[in-house]
C-alpha atoms as a printed R data frame, in Angstrom:
    type eleno elety resid chain resno      x      y       z
1   ATOM     1    CA   MET     A     1 63.767 41.178 -16.893
2   ATOM     2    CA   GLY     A     2 61.817 42.752 -19.736
3   ATOM     3    CA   ASP     A     3 62.138 46.184 -21.210
4   ATOM     4    CA   ASN     A     4 60.734 48.348 -18.445
5   ATOM     5    CA   LYS     A     5 60.399 51.569 -20.406
6   ATOM     6    CA   ASN     A     6 56.892 51.987 -18.950
7   ATOM     7    CA   ASN     A     7 58.108 51.449 -15.376
8   ATOM     8    CA   VAL     A     8 59.309 55.031 -15.058
9   ATOM     9    CA   ASN     A     9 58.157 55.275 -11.435
10  ATOM    10    CA   LEU     A    10 60.077 52.202 -10.280
11  ATOM    11    CA   PRO     A    11 63.628 52.693  -8.985
12  ATOM    12    CA   PRO     A    12 66.366 50.707 -10.745
13  ATOM    13    CA   GLY     A    13 66.512 47.116  -9.503
14  ATOM    14    CA   PHE     A    14 62.871 46.978  -8.403
15  ATOM    15    CA   ARG     A    15 60.522 44.495 -10.034
16  ATOM    16    CA   PHE     A    16 56.754 44.492 -10.320
17  ATOM    17    CA   ARG     A    17 55.608 41.036  -9.173
18  ATOM    18    CA   PRO     A    18 52.281 41.535  -7.384
19  ATOM    19    CA   THR     A    19 50.283 38.682  -5.913
20  ATOM    20    CA   ASP     A    20 46.591 38.278  -6.741
21  ATOM    21    CA   GLU     A    21 45.695 39.844  -3.393
22  ATOM    22    CA   GLU     A    22 48.010 42.817  -3.998
23  ATOM    23    CA   LEU     A    23 46.523 43.460  -7.452
24  ATOM    24    CA   ILE     A    24 43.025 43.612  -5.936
25  ATOM    25    CA   VAL     A    25 43.766 45.495  -2.695
26  ATOM    26    CA   HIS     A    26 46.529 47.926  -3.668
27  ATOM    27    CA   PHE     A    27 45.622 48.635  -7.276
28  ATOM    28    CA   LEU     A    28 42.112 47.647  -8.391
29  ATOM    29    CA   GLN     A    29 40.165 48.657  -5.269
30  ATOM    30    CA   ARG     A    30 41.976 51.984  -5.110
31  ATOM    31    CA   LYS     A    31 41.493 52.658  -8.827
32  ATOM    32    CA   ALA     A    32 37.786 51.799  -8.602
33  ATOM    33    CA   SER     A    33 37.374 54.036  -5.541
34  ATOM    34    CA   LEU     A    34 39.153 56.932  -7.290
35  ATOM    35    CA   LEU     A    35 41.889 56.862  -4.645
36  ATOM    36    CA   PRO     A    36 45.568 57.386  -5.471
37  ATOM    37    CA   TYR     A    37 47.729 54.283  -5.681
38  ATOM    38    CA   HIS     A    38 51.486 54.037  -5.700
39  ATOM    39    CA   PRO     A    39 53.340 53.373  -7.816
40  ATOM    40    CA   ASP     A    40 51.043 54.723 -10.527
41  ATOM    41    CA   ILE     A    41 52.404 52.581 -13.348
42  ATOM    42    CA   ILE     A    42 49.453 50.581 -14.700
43  ATOM    43    CA   PRO     A    43 47.726 52.356 -17.613
44  ATOM    44    CA   ASP     A    44 44.036 52.357 -18.529
45  ATOM    45    CA   LEU     A    45 43.629 50.834 -22.007
46  ATOM    46    CA   GLY     A    46 39.860 50.946 -22.366
47  ATOM    47    CA   LEU     A    47 37.730 48.034 -23.555
48  ATOM    48    CA   TYR     A    48 40.079 45.307 -24.831
49  ATOM    49    CA   PRO     A    49 41.132 47.215 -27.948
50  ATOM    50    CA   TYR     A    50 44.503 45.557 -28.533
51  ATOM    51    CA   ASP     A    51 45.675 42.184 -29.738
52  ATOM    52    CA   PRO     A    52 47.968 40.688 -27.075
53  ATOM    53    CA   TRP     A    53 51.104 41.069 -29.213
54  ATOM    54    CA   ASP     A    54 50.364 44.801 -29.544
55  ATOM    55    CA   LEU     A    55 50.442 45.478 -25.782
56  ATOM    56    CA   ASP     A    56 54.183 46.178 -25.714
57  ATOM    57    CA   GLY     A    57 54.675 49.915 -25.321
58  ATOM    58    CA   LYS     A    58 51.042 50.436 -24.269
59  ATOM    59    CA   ALA     A    59 50.580 48.295 -21.138
60  ATOM    60    CA   MET     A    60 52.911 48.102 -18.136
61  ATOM    61    CA   VAL     A    61 55.405 45.313 -18.793
62  ATOM    62    CA   GLU     A    62 57.429 43.281 -16.317
63  ATOM    63    CA   GLY     A    63 59.366 40.410 -17.778
64  ATOM    64    CA   LYS     A    64 56.954 38.652 -20.121
65  ATOM    65    CA   LYS     A    65 53.752 39.884 -18.466
66  ATOM    66    CA   TRP     A    66 51.665 42.930 -19.363
67  ATOM    67    CA   TYR     A    67 49.329 44.718 -16.926
68  ATOM    68    CA   TYR     A    68 46.567 47.228 -17.641
69  ATOM    69    CA   PHE     A    69 43.259 48.548 -16.332
70  ATOM    70    CA   SER     A    70 40.100 48.264 -18.380
71  ATOM    71    CA   ARG     A    71 36.380 48.702 -18.071
72  ATOM    72    CA   LYS     A    72 34.491 45.443 -17.688
73  ATOM    73    CA   SER     A    73 32.844 44.413 -20.944
74  ATOM    74    CA   GLN     A    74 31.153 41.419 -22.527
75  ATOM    75    CA   ASN     A    75 32.835 42.337 -25.809
76  ATOM    76    CA   ARG     A    76 36.348 40.898 -25.732
77  ATOM    77    CA   VAL     A    77 36.924 41.189 -29.471
78  ATOM    78    CA   THR     A    78 40.055 42.752 -30.985
79  ATOM    79    CA   ALA     A    79 41.027 43.529 -34.577
80  ATOM    80    CA   ASN     A    80 42.377 40.005 -35.192
81  ATOM    81    CA   GLY     A    81 40.593 37.755 -32.719
82  ATOM    82    CA   TYR     A    82 38.872 37.423 -29.376
83  ATOM    83    CA   TRP     A    83 39.416 36.362 -25.772
84  ATOM    84    CA   LYS     A    84 37.544 33.163 -24.919
85  ATOM    85    CA   SER     A    85 36.727 32.284 -21.322
86  ATOM    86    CA   CYS     A    86 38.160 29.036 -19.992
87  ATOM    87    CA   GLY     A    87 37.062 27.623 -16.656
88  ATOM    88    CA   GLY     A    88 35.104 29.214 -13.862
89  ATOM    89    CA   ASP     A    89 35.860 32.059 -11.510
90  ATOM    90    CA   GLU     A    90 38.686 31.665  -9.006
91  ATOM    91    CA   GLN     A    91 37.981 33.381  -5.687
92  ATOM    92    CA   ILE     A    92 40.665 35.664  -4.254
93  ATOM    93    CA   THR     A    93 40.679 35.978  -0.503
94  ATOM    94    CA   CYS     A    94 42.476 38.154   1.999
95  ATOM    95    CA   SER     A    95 43.279 36.878   5.456
96  ATOM    96    CA   SER     A    96 41.840 38.934   8.289
97  ATOM    97    CA   SER     A    97 44.019 40.731  10.811
98  ATOM    98    CA   ASN     A    98 43.704 37.865  13.318
99  ATOM    99    CA   GLY     A    99 44.538 35.345  10.588
100 ATOM   100    CA   SER     A   100 41.532 33.144  11.252
101 ATOM   101    CA   ASN     A   101 39.009 33.963   8.530
102 ATOM   102    CA   ASN     A   102 39.589 34.588   4.853
103 ATOM   103    CA   LYS     A   103 37.585 37.475   3.436
104 ATOM   104    CA   ARG     A   104 36.573 37.275  -0.216
105 ATOM   105    CA   ILE     A   105 37.893 40.381  -1.969
106 ATOM   106    CA   GLY     A   106 37.917 39.541  -5.661
107 ATOM   107    CA   VAL     A   107 37.607 37.115  -8.520
108 ATOM   108    CA   LYS     A   108 40.091 35.968 -11.156
109 ATOM   109    CA   LYS     A   109 38.983 34.580 -14.505
110 ATOM   110    CA   TYR     A   110 41.130 33.069 -17.253
111 ATOM   111    CA   TYR     A   111 40.816 33.782 -20.972
112 ATOM   112    CA   VAL     A   112 42.695 32.370 -23.963
113 ATOM   113    CA   PHE     A   113 43.187 34.414 -27.114
114 ATOM   114    CA   HIS     A   114 41.866 32.982 -30.383
115 ATOM   115    CA   VAL     A   115 42.786 34.383 -33.801
116 ATOM   116    CA   GLY     A   116 39.742 34.630 -36.060
117 ATOM   117    CA   GLU     A   117 36.064 35.344 -35.605
118 ATOM   118    CA   ALA     A   118 34.011 34.418 -32.550
119 ATOM   119    CA   PRO     A   119 32.322 32.265 -31.429
120 ATOM   120    CA   GLU     A   120 32.757 29.177 -33.633
121 ATOM   121    CA   GLY     A   121 35.802 30.147 -35.658
122 ATOM   122    CA   GLY     A   122 39.244 31.040 -34.553
123 ATOM   123    CA   MET     A   123 42.479 29.307 -33.769
124 ATOM   124    CA   LYS     A   124 43.646 28.994 -30.158
125 ATOM   125    CA   THR     A   125 46.938 30.712 -29.329
126 ATOM   126    CA   ASN     A   126 49.333 30.530 -26.373
127 ATOM   127    CA   TRP     A   127 48.224 33.962 -25.114
128 ATOM   128    CA   THR     A   128 46.496 33.929 -21.730
129 ATOM   129    CA   MET     A   129 44.768 36.717 -19.830
130 ATOM   130    CA   GLN     A   130 43.961 36.734 -16.137
131 ATOM   131    CA   GLU     A   131 41.170 39.232 -15.515
132 ATOM   132    CA   TYR     A   132 40.769 40.449 -11.939
133 ATOM   133    CA   ARG     A   133 37.601 42.071 -10.679
134 ATOM   134    CA   ILE     A   134 36.303 43.127  -7.283
135 ATOM   135    CA   SER     A   135 33.799 40.671  -5.820
136 ATOM   136    CA   ASP     A   136 30.215 41.851  -5.411
137 ATOM   137    CA   THR     A   137 30.329 41.434  -1.618
138 ATOM   138    CA   SER     A   138 33.542 43.434  -1.316
139 ATOM   139    CA   ALA     A   139 32.097 46.262  -3.418
140 ATOM   140    CA   ASN     A   140 28.855 46.259  -1.430
141 ATOM   141    CA   ASN     A   141 30.696 46.508   1.900
142 ATOM   142    CA   SER     A   142 32.905 49.386   0.813
143 ATOM   143    CA   SER     A   143 30.105 51.216  -0.961
144 ATOM   144    CA   ALA     A   144 27.958 51.051   2.176
145 ATOM   145    CA   ARG     A   145 30.648 53.024   3.988
146 ATOM   146    CA   SER     A   146 30.899 55.638   1.262
147 ATOM   147    CA   ARG     A   147 27.229 55.816   0.208
148 ATOM   148    CA   ARG     A   148 26.924 59.356   1.527
149 ATOM   149    CA   ARG     A   149 29.689 60.503  -0.825
150 ATOM   150    CA   ASP     A   150 28.576 58.749  -3.983
151 ATOM   151    CA   ASN     A   151 25.376 56.819  -4.563
152 ATOM   152    CA   ASN     A   152 26.784 55.167  -7.709
153 ATOM   153    CA   ASN     A   153 30.003 54.035  -6.067
154 ATOM   154    CA   ASN     A   154 29.079 50.341  -6.094
155 ATOM   155    CA   ASN     A   155 28.337 50.318  -9.826
156 ATOM   156    CA   SER     A   156 31.523 52.178 -10.726
157 ATOM   157    CA   LYS     A   157 33.629 49.812  -8.613
158 ATOM   158    CA   LEU     A   158 32.294 46.757 -10.406
159 ATOM   159    CA   ASP     A   159 32.992 48.337 -13.803
160 ATOM   160    CA   TRP     A   160 36.779 48.163 -13.425
161 ATOM   161    CA   VAL     A   161 39.039 45.175 -14.039
162 ATOM   162    CA   ILE     A   162 42.784 44.713 -14.103
163 ATOM   163    CA   CYS     A   163 44.327 42.374 -16.664
164 ATOM   164    CA   ARG     A   164 47.546 40.383 -16.631
165 ATOM   165    CA   VAL     A   165 48.451 39.070 -20.107
166 ATOM   166    CA   TYR     A   166 51.255 36.659 -20.935
167 ATOM   167    CA   GLU     A   167 52.219 34.146 -23.580
168 ATOM   168    CA   GLN     A   168 52.544 30.571 -22.356
169 ATOM   169    CA   ASN     A   169 55.896 29.140 -23.384
170 ATOM   170    CA   TYR     A   170 55.690 25.409 -22.826
171 ATOM   171    CA   ASP     A   171 59.427 25.010 -23.393
172 ATOM   172    CA   ASP     A   172 60.119 27.023 -20.249
173 ATOM   173    CA   GLU     A   173 60.082 25.029 -17.042
174 ATOM   174    CA   ASP     A   174 59.564 28.199 -15.001
175 ATOM   175    CA   ASP     A   175 56.460 30.043 -16.264
176 ATOM   176    CA   ASP     A   176 56.728 33.083 -14.021
177 ATOM   177    CA   GLY     A   177 60.346 33.844 -14.910
178 ATOM   178    CA   MET     A   178 61.619 33.481 -11.335
179 ATOM   179    CA   GLU     A   179 65.353 33.160 -11.051
180 ATOM   180    CA   LEU     A   180 66.876 30.663  -8.631
181 ATOM   181    CA   SER     A   181 69.239 31.911  -5.957
182 ATOM   182    CA   CYS     A   182 72.592 30.237  -5.348
183 ATOM   183    CA   LEU     A   183 71.166 28.459  -2.279
184 ATOM   184    CA   ASP     A   184 68.166 27.197  -4.268
185 ATOM   185    CA   GLU     A   185 70.508 25.705  -6.863
186 ATOM   186    CA   VAL     A   186 72.604 24.046  -4.136
187 ATOM   187    CA   PHE     A   187 69.550 22.474  -2.496
188 ATOM   188    CA   LEU     A   188 68.179 21.299  -5.825
189 ATOM   189    CA   SER     A   189 71.543 19.734  -6.694
190 ATOM   190    CA   LEU     A   190 71.557 17.670  -3.455
191 ATOM   191    CA   ASP     A   191 69.328 15.131  -5.191
192 ATOM   192    CA   ASP     A   192 72.214 14.331  -7.530
193 ATOM   193    CA   PHE     A   193 74.423 12.975  -4.717
194 ATOM   194    CA   ASP     A   194 72.761  9.551  -4.928
195 ATOM   195    CA   ASP     A   195 74.470  8.978  -8.265
196 ATOM   196    CA   ILE     A   196 77.970  9.773  -6.961
197 ATOM   197    CA   SER     A   197 80.173  6.853  -5.939
198 ATOM   198    CA   TYR     A   198 82.579  7.618  -3.107
199 ATOM   199    CA   PRO     A   199 85.963  5.889  -2.612
200 ATOM   200    CA   ASN     A   200 86.227  3.348   0.231
């Protein structure tokens, strides 16, 4: 587990390992709607001002992953490089209460950090960012309910994103840092019994 000096609101022994759905529903939607969210541990870092290696001490860290809120921007340039989009949008869905239909609640997009000047120059690094944003349909549905309170609610909701930044370490077999339990290790070791010769 990483240095959790920013996780002051988490009790000892607790880890911050949210799913994509949890990041959208429990953090991003509440932040965008100006509602309180608990625990309040993810900071707002503005418009991509930091190089990924400078996030330590500024963003919320858990293990080797950094989390922060930002305003959506087309300018993903930092002092030493830029975030380049890779691939299309990945839809994030939430199962309905009856479990039959999946409701689209957000979008995840991947970026890779390049050192140097955009767009032609720059050297690709191992730093990856997953940027989460609320889907247009989700924002429209919730803003319709609250239109009487705030006519600009839809626009403000779509302005916010939440970012998860991490450095890919291709030497590690387990990218998300999950530890195996004793039972997991026992079950994984059962494959080795084929190589054991038993006495007659």
